C-alpha positions in Angstrom: 119.7 157.1 89.3 119.8 153.6 89.3 121.8 151.4 91.0 125.2 150.4 89.3 127.0 148.3 92.0 126.3 145.0 94.1 127.6 145.6 97.5 128.0 144.0 101.2 128.7 144.7 104.5 130.8 141.3 105.1 133.1 139.2 103.1 132.0 136.0 101.3 132.2 132.9 102.8 130.8 130.8 99.9 130.9 130.6 96.1 127.5 132.0 95.8 128.5 135.1 97.9 131.6 135.9 95.8 131.7 138.5 93.3 132.6 137.9 89.5 135.0 139.2 87.2 136.1 138.2 83.9 138.0 139.1 80.6 136.0 136.9 78.3 138.5 134.0 78.7 139.7 134.0 82.2 137.2 134.3 85.1 137.6 134.6 88.9 135.3 134.9 92.0 136.5 137.3 94.4 135.6 136.5 98.0 136.9 139.8 99.6 137.9 138.1 103.1 140.1 140.0 105.7 142.2 137.1 107.3 142.3 135.1 104.3 141.5 136.4 101.0 140.4 133.9 98.0 140.0 134.3 94.2 138.5 131.4 92.5 140.1 131.0 89.0 138.7 129.5 85.9 139.5 129.5 82.2 137.1 128.9 79.5 139.5 126.7 77.6 140.6 124.4 80.5 139.0 121.6 79.2 139.5 117.6 80.0 138.6 115.6 76.6 139.7 115.5 73.4 138.3 115.5 69.8 137.0 112.2 68.2 135.6 111.0 65.2 134.0 107.6 66.5 131.0 109.3 68.5 128.1 108.3 66.3 126.4 105.0 66.9 127.4 102.9 63.6 123.6 101.1 63.8 121.9 104.3 63.6 121.6 104.6 60.0 120.8 101.1 59.4 117.9 101.3 61.9 116.5 104.9 61.2 113.9 103.6 58.8 112.6 101.0 61.1 112.2 103.4 64.2 110.2 105.9 61.9 107.9 103.0 60.5 107.4 102.0 64.1 106.3 105.3 65.1 104.2 106.4 62.2 102.6 102.7 62.9 101.7 104.0 66.6 104.2 101.4 68.0 105.5 103.9 70.3 107.2 101.6 72.9 108.8 99.2 70.4 110.3 102.3 68.7 111.5 103.6 72.0 113.4 100.5 72.8 114.9 100.2 69.3 116.0 103.8 69.4 117.6 103.7 72.8 119.7 100.8 71.4 120.9 102.3 68.3 120.6 106.3 68.5 122.5 107.6 71.4 125.9 108.8 70.8 129.4 107.1 72.0 131.1 109.8 73.4 134.9 108.5 73.8 136.3 111.7 75.5 133.7 114.3 75.8 135.2 116.2 78.9 134.3 119.4 80.6 135.5 122.5 81.6 137.0 122.4 84.8 137.9 124.7 87.9 141.2 125.8 88.4 143.3 126.2 91.6 142.3 129.2 93.7 144.7 132.1 94.6 144.5 132.3 98.5 146.4 135.0 100.4 146.9 134.8 104.5 147.3 137.6 106.4 148.1 138.5 110.1 145.0 139.4 111.7 141.2 138.6 110.7 139.5 141.3 112.6 138.0 144.5 110.7 135.6 147.4 111.1 133.8 149.2 108.4 133.9 146.6 106.2 132.6 147.1 102.5 132.6 145.0 99.5 131.5 146.2 96.1 131.4 145.4 92.4 131.0 148.2 90.3 129.3 147.2 87.3 130.3 150.7 85.4 134.0 150.0 85.9 134.2 146.1 86.4 136.3 146.6 89.5 135.7 144.5 92.7 136.9 146.9 95.8 137.2 146.1 99.3 137.6 148.3 102.2 137.9 148.0 105.8 139.7 149.4 108.9 142.2 147.5 110.9 144.5 148.5 113.9 144.0 151.9 112.9 144.6 151.6 109.3 142.3 151.8 106.6 142.9 148.8 103.9 141.7 148.8 100.0 141.8 146.2 97.8 141.1 146.3 94.1 140.5 143.5 91.5 139.6 143.1 87.9 140.1 141.0 85.1 141.8 143.3 82.3 140.7 142.2 78.7 143.2 144.5 77.3 145.9 142.9 79.2 144.9 139.6 79.4 145.4 139.0 83.1 143.7 139.4 86.6 145.1 142.2 88.4 145.0 142.9 92.3 146.2 145.6 94.1 146.4 145.6 97.9 147.2 149.0 99.7 146.7 150.7 103.4 146.9 154.4 104.5 149.9 153.6 106.7 153.4 152.3 105.4 154.5 148.9 105.9 151.3 147.5 106.6 150.7 144.7 104.0 152.1 141.4 105.0 150.6 138.2 103.7 151.6 134.8 102.7 150.5 133.4 99.4 149.8 130.0 97.3 147.9 128.5 94.8 145.7 125.4 96.5 142.4 123.5 96.4 142.7 122.2 93.0 141.3 118.8 91.3 143.8 119.4 88.5 146.7 116.9 88.6 150.2 119.5 88.6 152.5 121.3 90.9 152.9 124.8 92.2 156.2 126.1 92.8 157.6 129.4 93.7 159.5 131.9 91.4 161.6 134.7 91.9 158.5 137.3 91.5 155.8 134.7 92.6 154.5 131.6 91.9 153.8 129.1 88.9 151.3 126.0 88.3 151.9 123.5 85.7 149.2 120.8 85.6 146.6 119.2 82.9 142.8 119.4 82.8 141.9 115.7 83.1 139.0 113.8 84.9 137.6 110.5 84.6 133.6 111.2 84.7 133.2 112.5 81.4 136.6 111.7 79.7 139.0 109.1 79.9 141.1 110.6 82.5 144.1 110.9 80.4 143.4 113.3 77.6 142.6 117.4 78.4 144.6 120.8 78.1 147.7 121.5 79.4 147.5 124.4 81.9 149.8 127.1 83.4 149.2 129.5 85.7 151.6 132.1 86.6 151.3 134.7 89.7 153.9 137.9 89.5 153.8 140.4 92.4 155.1 143.7 92.1 156.0 144.6 96.2 156.3 148.5 97.2 158.4 149.0 100.0 158.6 145.5 101.4 160.0 142.2 100.9 159.3 138.6 99.2 160.6 135.7 100.2 160.5 132.1 98.5 159.3 128.8 100.0 158.6 125.5 97.8 155.1 126.3 96.8 154.3 129.7 98.6 155.7 133.4 98.9 155.8 135.5 101.8 155.2 139.2 101.5 156.2 141.2 104.5 155.9 145.1 105.3 155.1 146.1 101.9 153.2 149.6 101.3 151.1 148.2 98.4 151.3 145.0 96.6 150.1 144.2 92.8 149.5 140.5 91.9 148.8 139.8 88.3 147.4 136.2 87.2 147.7 135.0 84.0 146.5 131.3 82.9 147.4 129.5 79.4 146.2 126.3 77.8 147.1 124.3 74.7 143.6 124.0 73.4 143.6 123.9 69.9 147.2 124.0 69.5 147.6 127.3 71.5 151.0 128.0 73.3 150.2 127.1 77.0 152.2 129.3 78.7 151.0 131.7 80.9 153.7 134.3 80.7 152.4 137.8 80.2 153.6 141.4 79.6 153.9 143.7 82.9 152.6 146.8 82.8 152.3 149.6 85.5 148.8 148.9 87.4 147.9 152.5 87.0 148.1 152.0 83.1 146.2 148.5 83.3 143.8 149.8 85.3 142.6 152.8 82.9 143.0 150.6 79.9 140.5 148.1 81.6 138.1 150.8 82.4 138.4 152.4 79.0 137.7 149.0 77.5 134.8 147.6 79.8 133.0 151.1 79.6 133.0 151.1 75.9 130.5 148.3 76.0 129.0 148.5 79.2 128.4 152.1 79.1 126.0 152.1 76.1 122.8 151.2 77.7 121.3 152.6 81.1 117.8 151.6 82.9 116.2 153.4 85.6 113.3 151.9 87.2 113.4 154.0 90.4 115.2 154.9 93.3 117.9 152.6 94.7 117.4 151.2 98.0 120.3 151.8 100.4 120.7 148.3 101.7 123.1 145.6 100.8 122.3 143.5 97.6 121.9 140.4 99.4 119.5 141.8 102.1 117.6 143.6 99.1 117.4 140.0 97.3 115.9 138.5 100.8 113.4 141.6 101.2 112.4 140.9 97.5 111.7 137.2 98.2 109.8 138.2 101.3 107.6 140.6 98.8 109.0 143.8 99.4 108.8 146.0 96.0 112.4 146.7 94.5 112.3 147.8 91.1 115.7 149.0 91.0 117.0 145.6 91.9 115.4 144.3 88.7 117.4 147.4 86.7 120.5 146.1 88.6 119.8 142.5 87.6 119.4 143.6 83.8 122.7 145.5 83.9 124.5 142.6 85.9 123.4 140.3 83.0 125.3 143.0 80.6 128.2 142.9 82.7 128.5 139.1 82.9 128.0 138.9 78.9 131.0 141.3 79.0 132.9 139.5 81.3 132.4 136.0 79.8 132.3 136.5 76.1 134.6 139.1 74.2 135.2 139.5 70.2 138.3 137.7 70.7 137.3 135.0 73.2 138.5 131.6 71.9 135.1 129.8 73.2 131.6 130.9 73.8 129.8 130.8 77.1 129.4 127.7 78.6 126.9 126.4 80.9 128.7 128.5 83.7 129.8 131.3 81.7 133.5 131.6 82.2 133.1 130.6 85.8 133.3 127.1 87.3 131.7 126.3 90.7 133.0 122.8 90.5 129.2 121.3 90.5 128.4 121.0 87.1 131.6 119.6 85.9 131.6 116.9 88.8 128.0 115.1 87.8 126.4 114.2 85.0 125.5 117.3 83.2 129.3 118.4 82.4 130.1 122.3 82.3 129.7 122.3 78.6 127.2 123.7 75.7 123.8 122.6 76.0 122.0 123.1 72.8 118.4 122.7 73.5 117.7 126.1 75.2 120.9 127.1 77.6 123.6 128.0 75.4 120.8 130.1 73.2 119.8 131.9 76.3 123.3 132.8 77.0 123.4 135.1 74.2 119.8 136.8 74.5 121.4 139.8 76.1 123.8 140.1 73.3 121.9 142.1 70.4 119.2 144.1 72.1 121.6 144.9 74.9 123.8 146.7 72.5 126.8 144.0 72.7 127.1 143.0 69.3 130.7 142.3 69.9 130.1 139.8 72.4 128.1 137.7 69.9 131.6 136.8 67.7 132.8 133.9 69.9 129.4 132.1 69.5 129.5 132.7 65.6 132.8 131.2 65.3 131.9 128.4 67.3 128.6 127.5 65.4 130.8 127.9 62.0 133.1 125.1 63.7 130.1 123.3 64.7 129.0 123.2 61.2 131.9 121.7 60.0 132.1 119.0 62.4 128.6 118.4 62.0 128.6 117.4 58.2 130.0 114.0 59.2 127.4 113.3 61.8 124.6 114.5 59.4 126.3 111.9 56.6 126.9 109.1 58.9 123.9 108.9 61.1 121.2 110.2 58.8 122.7 109.8 55.2 121.9 113.5 54.9 123.4 116.4 53.3 124.2 119.5 55.2 125.3 119.4 59.1 123.6 118.6 62.5 124.3 118.8 65.9 121.9 117.6 68.9 121.6 118.6 72.7 125.3 118.9 73.7 128.7 119.9 72.5 132.1 120.4 73.6 135.1 122.5 73.3 136.0 119.7 70.2 133.0 120.2 68.1 131.0 117.1 69.4 127.9 116.8 67.2 126.6 113.3 67.7 123.6 112.7 70.0 123.9 112.7 73.6 124.5 109.6 75.1 121.4 109.2 76.9 117.6 108.7 75.3 115.4 110.8 76.8 117.4 113.9 76.3 120.2 113.2 73.7 117.9 113.1 70.5 117.4 116.8 70.0 118.0 116.8 66.3 117.3 120.6 65.7 119.9 121.7 68.2 122.1 122.7 65.5 119.3 124.5 63.8 118.6 126.0 66.9 121.8 127.7 67.7 122.3 128.6 64.1 119.4 131.1 64.4 121.9 133.4 66.5 124.0 134.0 63.4 120.8 135.3 61.7 119.9 137.3 64.6 122.9 139.1 64.5 122.5 139.9 60.8 118.9 141.1 61.5 120.2 143.8 64.1 123.1 145.1 61.6 122.2 144.4 58.2 125.7 143.6 56.8 125.6 141.8 53.6 129.2 141.0 53.8 129.0 139.2 57.0 125.6 137.5 56.0 127.6 136.3 52.7 130.7 135.2 54.1 130.0 134.2 57.5 126.1 133.4 58.3 124.9 132.1 54.8 127.2 128.9 54.4 126.1 127.6 58.1 122.5 128.6 57.4 122.7 127.1 53.9 123.9 123.8 55.0 121.6 123.9 58.0 118.6 123.9 55.6 119.9 121.2 53.4 120.1 118.8 56.1 116.4 119.7 57.0 115.4 119.1 53.5 117.0 115.7 53.5 116.0 114.7 57.0 112.2 116.0 56.9 109.9 113.1 55.8 106.1 112.8 54.9 104.1 111.5 57.6 101.3 109.0 56.1 98.0 110.3 57.0 98.0 114.0 55.9 101.6 114.1 53.8 103.0 116.9 56.2 106.8 117.1 56.5 108.1 115.9 59.8 111.3 115.7 61.6 112.5 112.7 63.5 112.9 110.4 65.0 113.4 113.2 67.8 112.8 114.2 71.2 111.1 117.4 72.4 113.7 118.5 75.0 113.7 116.9 77.3 110.4 115.8 77.9 108.4 112.4 77.9 104.9 111.7 76.8 102.1 108.9 77.5 101.6 106.6 74.5 98.4 105.7 74.1 98.7 102.4 76.1 100.1 104.3 79.0 103.6 103.8 78.2 106.1 106.7 79.1 108.3 107.4 75.7 110.3 110.4 74.4 110.9 109.5 70.7 108.6 110.5 68.2 108.2 111.8 64.9 107.0 115.7 64.2 107.7 117.0 67.5 106.6 120.9 67.7 109.8 122.1 68.8 111.2 120.5 65.7 108.4 122.1 63.3 109.3 125.4 64.8 113.1 125.0 64.1 112.8 123.4 60.6 110.5 126.0 59.6 112.8 128.8 61.0 115.9 127.5 59.2 113.9 127.1 56.1 112.6 130.5 56.2 115.8 132.2 56.8 117.6 130.3 54.2 115.4 131.2 51.7 115.4 134.9 52.8 119.2 135.0 53.0 119.7 133.5 49.5 117.1 135.9 48.1 119.0 139.1 49.8 122.4 137.8 48.4 121.2 136.8 45.2 122.2 133.3 45.0 120.8 129.5 44.8 117.4 130.1 43.6 116.7 126.5 43.1 117.4 126.2 46.9 114.9 129.0 47.5 112.4 127.4 45.5 113.0 124.3 47.6 112.6 125.8 51.0 109.6 127.3 50.3 108.0 123.8 48.8 109.0 122.3 52.0 107.8 125.3 54.4 104.3 124.8 52.9 104.3 121.1 53.4 105.2 121.5 57.1 103.0 120.0 60.0 100.6 122.9 61.3 100.7 123.9 64.9 97.8 122.0 66.9 95.7 122.9 69.9 95.0 119.9 72.5 92.1 118.7 74.3 93.4 120.8 77.3 93.3 123.8 75.3 97.1 123.6 75.2 99.7 124.0 72.3 100.4 120.7 71.5 104.1 119.5 72.3 103.9 116.5 70.0 102.2 115.9 66.4 99.4 113.5 68.2 97.5 114.9 71.8 99.6 113.1 74.0 99.7 113.9 77.8 102.8 114.8 79.4 104.3 112.0 81.4 105.6 114.6 83.7 102.9 117.6 83.6 105.3 119.7 85.8 108.4 119.3 83.6 110.8 122.3 83.3 111.2 122.2 79.5 108.8 123.8 77.2 110.8 123.7 73.9 107.6 124.3 71.7 107.1 127.6 73.0 109.9 128.8 71.2 107.5 129.7 68.5 106.9 132.7 70.7 110.2 133.3 71.4 112.9 133.7 70.3 110.6 132.7 67.1 107.6 134.8 66.1 105.4 131.9 64.6 103.1 132.6 66.9 101.8 136.2 68.1 99.0 137.6 70.1 98.1 139.7 67.0 98.3 137.3 64.5 97.3 134.1 65.6 95.5 134.8 68.9 94.1 131.3 69.3 97.6 129.8 69.4 98.7 132.8 71.5 96.3 131.5 74.0 97.3 127.8 73.6 100.7 128.7 74.5 99.6 130.6 77.6 97.7 127.5 78.7 100.8 125.4 78.6 102.6 128.2 81.2 99.6 127.8 83.4 99.1 124.1 83.2 103.0 123.7 84.0 103.1 125.9 86.9 99.8 124.4 88.5 101.1 120.8 88.0 102.1 119.2 91.4 106.1 119.4 91.9 106.5 122.0 88.9 110.4 122.2 88.3 111.1 125.7 88.8 114.4 126.3 87.0 116.2 129.8 86.7 116.2 129.5 83.0 112.5 128.4 82.9 111.6 131.4 84.7 113.6 133.8 82.4 111.8 131.9 79.5 108.4 132.3 80.9 109.3 136.3 81.4 110.1 136.4 77.8 107.3 134.4 76.6 104.9 136.8 78.6 106.9 139.7 76.9 105.8 138.5 73.6 102.3 137.7 74.6 102.2 141.6 75.8 101.5 140.7 79.4 104.1 142.8 81.4 102.6 142.1 84.6 103.2 138.3 84.3 106.6 138.9 82.9 107.7 140.7 85.9 106.1 138.0 88.0 108.5 135.6 86.7 111.5 138.1 86.8 110.6 138.6 90.2 110.3 135.0 90.9 113.9 134.5 89.0 115.6 136.9 91.4 113.8 135.8 94.7 113.7 132.1 94.3 116.5 131.1 91.9 119.4 133.7 91.9 121.9 133.7 94.9 123.3 136.4 97.3 125.5 137.8 94.5 122.8 137.6 92.4 124.1 134.6 90.0 121.4 132.6 89.0 121.2 128.5 89.8 119.4 125.4 89.1 118.0 124.2 92.0 119.1 121.0 93.7 116.9 118.2 93.3 115.8 119.0 89.5 117.6 117.4 86.4 119.5 115.1 88.6 121.4 118.1 90.3 122.2 116.9 94.0 122.8 120.7 95.2 122.1 124.5 93.9 124.4 124.5 90.7 125.6 127.9 89.1 123.9 128.3 85.5 124.9 131.5 83.6 121.7 131.1 81.5 119.2 133.0 84.0 121.3 136.1 84.3 121.7 136.6 80.6 118.4 135.4 79.6 116.6 137.7 82.2 118.5 140.7 80.5 116.9 140.0 77.3 113.5 139.3 78.4 113.6 142.9 80.1 114.8 144.3 76.7 111.8 142.5 75.2 109.2 144.1 77.6 110.4 147.6 76.6 111.1 147.4 73.1 110.3 144.5 70.4 111.3 144.5 66.5 110.8 142.2 63.8 112.6 144.0 61.0 109.7 145.9 59.7 107.9 147.0 63.2 109.3 148.7 66.3 107.0 148.2 69.0 107.6 150.6 72.0 106.8 149.8 75.7 105.2 146.4 74.3 104.9 144.8 77.6 105.2 147.6 80.4 104.4 146.4 84.1 101.9 148.4 85.6 104.1 148.7 88.7 106.9 150.4 86.6 104.7 153.9 86.6 107.8 156.0 85.6 111.5 155.1 84.1 113.7 155.2 81.2 115.9 153.3 79.1 119.0 154.2 76.7 120.8 152.4 74.2 118.3 149.5 73.5 119.0 147.9 70.1 116.3 146.8 67.6 116.4 144.9 64.0 116.9 147.1 61.3 120.3 149.0 62.9 118.1 150.9 65.4 119.2 152.5 68.6 116.3 153.4 70.9 116.1 155.8 73.9 112.7 155.4 75.9 111.1 157.4 78.6 107.8 156.9 80.2 105.7 158.7 83.0 102.4 157.7 84.6 102.8 154.2 82.6 102.6 156.0 79.4 105.4 156.5 76.6 106.8 160.0 77.3 109.5 160.1 74.7 111.2 157.9 72.1 114.2 158.9 70.5 115.1 156.3 67.6 118.5 156.7 65.9 118.8 154.8 62.7 122.5 153.4 61.3 121.6 153.9 57.6 118.9 155.4 55.4 115.7 153.0 56.0 111.9 153.0 57.0 109.8 151.2 59.7 106.6 151.1 61.4 106.9 152.6 65.0 104.0 151.1 67.0 102.6 152.1 70.5 99.7 150.4 71.8 97.0 150.8 69.0 99.1 153.8 67.2 100.9 153.1 64.3 103.4 155.3 62.7 105.3 155.1 59.5 108.6 156.8 59.7 111.4 157.4 57.4 115.3 157.8 58.1 118.4 159.3 56.4 121.6 157.5 57.5 122.7 158.7 60.9 119.3 160.3 61.6 117.4 160.6 64.7 113.9 160.7 65.2 112.0 162.0 68.3 108.3 160.9 69.6 106.1 162.6 70.2 
């Protein structure tokens, strides 16, 4: 039986030791302190900034032909200078998600024995137990999706034992906290001056209500004191006025047992769909297990726990009715990303995509819904950017976006000109279709977005003069720089491989979707013609897959980004069986990056490499990178982080992408699908001799259970939602199979 909880034998002293809870909008980090309990609060729509229609550079369209001409002529330094002057966006009040005040409870004593703190992934409840003065204390905390609040219950096995003083404190938001008849009320505004103008931002309201059993509640100006209670229930609600919503944090009060039961039922409906068993659990606290893994001890069950943790966090951060998708930090905010140059926003050059790698294969399709709605809104705002900046049809988005639908380039050259960021994130809409084959969804929700993304590509691609290949540009290969022939570091280029990957993907998908729906035959012909004219993949003098159209060397050989390898994953434009020489060239990229001095190891990079090696059918290397992710780029609470010193980060900063992307990579090691073929255990590491997984999803509407013994497939159960057929591959054996609707077949 695999581990299903994170547990610790001491309270959290810092954010990276606290345990996360969330209901898809409202997040909390529970510290589990004895003398002082803290829940750090955050909410997905607590954003500074505001919408703007003046973000596009007014001179970009005018200078675009000149920049292209300079690049085609090999005058890279001059093109770089002109691009830096005219292409970056001019965000007036971009904004960031901001951390909220924390709920603080101070108790009479801080001594404790027999302390235990745990997050049960199966129930989504954080539980703290300890003994104090011949009394056993229990605290339970969860974020209820059905009731829209965080709920905490404090109890003891001796009457009148719960006494505490409570306040909302430690906030960067301007506002006031006042006591009410039954709790606390905070009213403020999410404003800051680093990413916005210091004046614009959402109104924020936090309401805390207490239900006291057998004791008294006394009000002071901004605190309440509870004395001599048998038990206390605290309910926390948060509201903002984002997108015209009512900022009131008022909520209906229900009995704690009713809320708890509804929460567990709602959570288990999603969490219980998938199980993974990789070996016996290790009976040690989770932080100790992570440290032992870093020291070289084997703990396959910890990797299974990390897989399920990624699913848990996806459920906690992205529900079907969430107003916004998972941001850089999910729905949890450590205050660091929002207070430095990054912004706690949506990064479209890998991070937001990775945030959703666990949704479809991990059997959490409903969790995809807020991202799908977000991309639809992005397409709407991106039409103006496509027209103003490029004179193009369709829609475009670049490297970053925000809660307000920003689609202009980022404000800095060298990272801001990822012109296929919109096309890249739009692939998620197609992925959702591939797993469910819902033509109503394709027609009404996905195809309009995909169609206009393809229209932009058709307008934006231009022939390069030597071969006549269609290429995109001026653009950057996120977020890397190359050395021009004269040795000048440059970032802007024509025909980056990443742009080629996403141009091919969006054109192919648009054509396929239109054919399925029986619409736009002229457009289908156009995209097929353009696909044939795209530049080919090229292998450079080091045996590497070229990142740029020309065989440039990287200005920083140890750079963290490898966007061109998205041809391997999530795309399948390069495969070890179909294009073996290109697959080897892709592997050379990974090897060269890691061998370079000062390799920028990041959490999302390790997850990337695990997914890449899964597609390369190399399970042992995939496991190496998963192990490094957990041991070297995840903290005591198993939350992944971007290391201080990389990408301008002054310290380790929490980033959601490592957790979710690792879950997606593990699923890819165990099951791969392309809509025509299901491959079973394609990248099973040699160390995972025996194990099982239940409930993985595959393209085409399949649900798959697998078990293996002594490194070989023991049994596969494959359930089809509809009448269909597919190839099933295990190693060198391929079987053609046919299903009736709702039928399950078993192999062998």
